[in-house]
C-alpha positions as CSV (number, residue, x, y, z in Angstrom):
1,X,159.0,95.4,63.3
2,X,156.6,96.4,66.1
3,X,155.4,93.6,68.3
4,X,151.7,94.4,67.8
5,X,152.2,94.0,64.0
6,X,153.6,90.5,64.5
7,X,152.0,87.1,64.9
8,X,153.2,85.0,67.8
9,X,153.0,81.4,66.7
10,X,153.5,78.5,69.0
11,X,153.8,74.9,67.7
12,X,155.0,71.5,68.8
13,X,156.7,69.2,66.3
14,X,156.8,65.3,66.4
15,X,160.6,65.3,66.7
16,X,160.5,67.1,70.1
17,X,158.2,67.4,73.0
18,X,159.0,71.0,73.7
19,X,157.0,73.9,72.4
20,X,158.6,76.3,70.0
21,X,157.5,80.0,69.7
22,X,158.1,82.2,66.7
23,X,157.6,85.9,66.3
24,X,156.7,86.4,62.7
25,X,155.6,89.2,60.4
26,X,152.2,88.7,58.6
27,X,154.1,88.4,55.3
28,X,156.4,85.7,56.7
29,X,153.8,83.5,58.4
30,X,152.4,81.6,55.3
31,X,156.0,80.6,54.3
32,X,157.4,79.6,57.6
33,X,158.2,75.8,57.8
34,X,156.5,75.5,61.2
35,X,153.3,77.2,60.0
36,X,153.2,75.0,56.9
37,X,153.7,71.9,59.1
38,X,150.9,72.9,61.4
39,X,148.6,73.4,58.4
40,X,149.5,70.2,56.9
41,X,148.6,68.4,60.3
42,X,145.2,70.2,60.3
43,X,144.5,69.0,56.8
44,X,145.5,65.5,57.7
45,X,143.1,65.6,60.7
46,X,140.4,66.9,58.5
47,X,140.9,64.3,55.9
48,X,140.8,61.5,58.5
49,X,137.5,62.8,60.0
50,X,136.0,62.9,56.5
51,X,137.2,59.5,55.8
52,X,135.6,58.0,59.0
53,X,132.3,59.9,58.3
54,X,132.2,58.5,54.8
55,X,132.9,54.9,55.9
56,X,130.3,55.1,58.6
57,X,127.7,56.2,56.0
58,X,128.8,53.7,53.5
59,X,128.5,50.8,56.1
60,X,124.8,50.8,55.7
61,X,124.7,50.8,51.9
62,X,125.7,47.3,50.9
63,X,124.5,48.0,47.4
64,X,127.1,50.8,46.9
65,X,129.9,49.8,44.5
66,X,132.5,51.0,47.0
67,X,131.3,48.9,49.9
68,X,133.2,45.8,49.3
69,X,136.4,47.6,48.5
70,X,136.3,49.4,51.8
71,X,135.0,46.6,54.1
72,X,136.3,43.7,52.3
73,X,139.8,44.9,51.3
74,X,142.1,42.7,49.5
75,X,145.9,42.4,49.4
76,X,146.4,43.2,53.0
77,X,149.5,41.1,53.2
78,X,150.9,42.8,50.0
79,X,150.7,46.2,51.6
80,X,152.0,45.0,55.0
81,X,155.1,43.9,53.2
82,X,155.5,47.1,51.3
83,X,155.1,49.9,53.9
84,X,156.1,52.5,51.5
85,X,153.2,51.9,49.2
86,X,149.9,53.7,49.9
87,X,147.2,51.2,50.8
88,X,143.6,51.7,49.8
89,X,141.0,53.4,52.0
90,X,139.7,50.2,53.5
91,X,143.1,49.2,54.9
92,X,144.0,52.6,56.1
93,X,140.7,53.3,57.8
94,X,140.4,49.9,59.6
95,X,142.5,50.9,62.8
96,X,140.5,54.1,63.2
97,X,137.1,52.1,63.0
98,X,138.3,49.7,65.6
99,X,139.4,52.5,67.9
100,X,135.8,53.9,67.7
101,X,134.4,50.5,68.6
102,X,132.7,50.2,65.2
103,X,131.3,46.7,64.3
104,X,129.9,46.0,60.9
105,X,127.5,43.4,62.2
106,X,125.6,46.1,64.3
107,X,124.9,48.3,61.3
108,X,121.5,48.3,59.8
109,X,121.5,48.0,56.0
110,X,119.7,50.7,54.0
111,X,118.0,50.1,50.8
112,X,115.9,52.2,48.2
113,X,112.2,52.0,49.3
114,X,109.9,50.3,46.8
115,X,107.3,53.0,47.3
116,X,108.3,56.6,46.7
117,X,108.0,58.5,50.0
118,X,106.3,61.5,48.5
119,X,103.2,59.5,47.6
120,X,102.6,58.2,51.2
121,X,99.8,59.4,53.4
122,X,101.0,61.5,56.3
123,X,99.8,60.6,59.8
124,X,98.0,63.0,62.0
125,X,100.3,64.1,64.9
126,X,98.7,65.9,67.8
127,X,101.1,67.9,70.0
128,X,98.6,69.8,72.0
129,X,100.2,68.7,75.3
130,X,103.6,70.1,74.2
131,X,102.8,73.6,75.2
132,X,103.4,72.8,78.9
133,X,106.8,72.8,80.5
134,X,107.2,69.5,82.4
135,X,109.4,71.1,85.2
136,X,107.0,73.9,85.9
137,X,103.6,72.1,85.4
138,X,102.0,70.2,88.3
139,X,100.8,66.6,87.8
140,X,97.2,67.7,88.4
141,X,97.3,70.1,85.3
142,X,98.8,67.4,83.2
143,X,96.1,64.9,84.4
144,X,93.3,67.4,83.6
145,X,94.8,68.1,80.1
146,X,95.1,64.4,79.5
147,X,91.4,63.9,80.3
148,X,90.6,66.7,77.9
149,X,92.7,64.9,75.3
150,X,90.9,61.7,76.0
151,X,87.5,63.5,75.6
152,X,88.7,65.0,72.3
153,X,89.3,61.4,71.1
154,X,86.3,59.9,72.7
155,X,85.5,56.5,71.3
156,X,89.2,56.0,70.3
157,X,91.1,52.9,71.6
158,X,94.4,53.9,73.2
159,X,97.8,52.3,72.5
160,X,100.7,53.3,74.8
161,X,104.2,53.0,73.4
162,X,107.6,53.6,75.1
163,X,111.3,52.7,74.9
164,X,113.7,51.9,77.6
165,X,117.4,51.8,77.9
166,X,119.6,50.6,80.7
167,X,123.3,50.6,80.0
168,X,123.8,49.1,76.5
169,X,120.6,47.2,76.6
170,X,117.5,48.6,74.8
171,X,113.9,47.5,74.4
172,X,110.6,48.8,73.0
173,X,107.1,48.0,74.0
174,X,103.4,48.7,73.3
175,X,100.3,48.1,75.4
176,X,96.9,47.8,73.8
177,X,94.0,46.7,76.0
178,X,95.2,43.3,77.5
179,X,98.0,42.9,74.8
180,X,101.6,43.8,75.5
181,X,104.3,43.4,72.7
182,X,107.9,43.9,73.7
183,X,111.1,43.6,71.6
184,X,114.7,43.7,72.6
185,X,116.8,45.9,70.2
186,X,120.4,45.5,69.3
187,X,122.8,46.5,72.0
188,X,123.9,50.2,72.1
189,X,120.9,51.2,70.0
190,X,119.7,54.8,70.6
191,X,116.7,55.6,72.9
192,X,115.1,57.5,70.1
193,X,115.2,54.4,67.8
194,X,113.7,52.5,70.7
195,X,110.8,55.0,70.8
196,X,110.2,54.9,67.1
197,X,110.3,51.1,67.1
198,X,107.7,51.1,69.8
199,X,105.4,53.1,67.4
200,X,106.2,50.5,64.7
201,X,105.0,47.7,67.1
202,X,101.8,49.7,67.6
203,X,101.2,49.9,63.9
204,X,101.6,46.1,63.7
205,X,99.0,45.6,66.4
206,X,96.6,48.0,64.6
207,X,97.0,45.9,61.4
208,X,95.6,42.9,63.4
209,X,92.7,44.6,65.0
210,X,89.4,45.4,63.4
211,X,88.7,48.6,65.4
212,X,88.2,51.7,63.4
213,X,89.3,54.6,65.8
214,X,92.7,54.2,67.4
215,X,94.9,56.7,69.3
216,X,98.8,56.1,69.8
217,X,100.2,57.8,72.7
218,X,104.0,58.1,72.5
219,X,106.2,59.3,75.3
220,X,108.9,60.6,72.8
221,X,108.5,64.1,71.4
222,X,111.5,63.7,69.2
223,X,110.0,60.6,67.5
224,X,106.7,62.4,66.8
225,X,108.6,65.5,65.4
226,X,110.5,63.1,63.1
227,X,107.2,61.6,61.9
228,X,105.6,65.1,61.5
229,X,108.6,66.3,59.5
230,X,108.7,63.1,57.5
231,X,112.5,62.5,58.1
232,X,112.7,59.6,55.7
233,X,116.5,59.4,56.2
234,X,115.5,57.2,59.2
235,X,114.2,53.9,58.0
236,X,111.7,53.4,60.9
237,X,110.1,56.8,60.0
238,X,109.5,55.5,56.4
239,X,108.2,52.1,57.7
240,X,105.8,53.7,60.1
241,X,104.4,56.1,57.6
242,X,104.3,53.2,55.1
243,X,102.2,51.1,57.5
244,X,100.0,54.2,58.1
245,X,99.4,54.6,54.4
246,X,98.6,50.9,53.9
247,X,95.9,50.8,56.6
248,X,92.8,52.2,54.9
249,X,89.3,52.9,56.2
250,X,90.4,53.7,59.8
251,X,91.1,56.8,61.8
252,X,94.5,56.7,63.4
253,X,95.9,59.6,65.4
254,X,99.2,59.8,67.2
255,X,99.8,62.1,70.1
256,X,102.5,63.0,72.6
257,X,102.1,63.0,76.4
258,X,104.4,63.3,79.4
259,X,104.4,63.9,83.0
260,X,101.5,61.4,83.7
261,X,102.1,58.4,85.8
262,X,98.6,57.5,86.6
263,X,97.8,55.3,83.7
264,X,98.0,51.6,84.7
265,X,98.8,50.5,81.1
266,X,101.9,52.7,81.1
267,X,103.2,51.6,84.4
268,X,102.8,47.9,83.3
269,X,104.6,48.7,80.1
270,X,107.5,50.4,81.7
271,X,108.0,47.5,84.1
272,X,108.0,45.0,81.2
273,X,110.4,47.0,79.1
274,X,112.8,47.5,82.1
275,X,112.6,43.8,82.8
276,X,113.2,42.8,79.3
277,X,116.4,45.0,79.2
278,X,117.8,42.8,82.0
279,X,116.9,39.5,80.6
280,X,119.5,37.5,78.7
281,X,117.5,37.5,75.5
282,X,119.2,37.7,72.1
283,X,118.8,41.2,70.6
284,X,116.6,41.4,67.5
285,X,118.0,42.7,64.2
286,X,115.5,45.5,63.1
């Protein structure tokens, strides 16, 4: 057998720390014990990853029939005494979830929305400032474009939203005239969730005001894209669009802006959110 027709296969078995090399013909490869062992290991790793992904998704669906069997497993002592018996998924996956740092108390519970998403009214998202690259655009151009945006929405009251994250601490805030609302989110929450929750805070303020024309200015492009593409798999996207649909008789627009630091409201808001991150306040469950 010519060497160029062979497969050189290198593997390491559990019983030894040394590498073993095999020169095998293509027809011999599928039947060689080392190759079979290697494929079984790959299959085991793939099954483990799929199990973890399944359990992470299941953790938010408390109404699922499999939830209690995975996260409230029974007969642990029984299976600990009989190591040869295959325990259920909940017991097998528990060490892997602990290794990942998974905590069930930090998971937001998902439920079927009462109002079908497809009948909700979609918000107006203005991404006219998105055409400019932040790194290559001077602040003066951004400021000029921002004034053009303000002129486009002349007569609209402005609400500024932003999210902030320092270490594991996360917070959201909205500024509307002389009112500032802030909220500390659960530790280790993502910054994109903080940005979306800030828009949710803005919708709450809009519910309380009697003004007819309002403009929400968000610092997060990804949040606005999620709203524009109606990514209802995110609960906050559904809640924001639900609030928007419930508010009738008013003109509400949402726009994105970045690169502008001259607005006093935004500067105040960012200082407040940064301060809130460092305060020893209990995180809110949202």
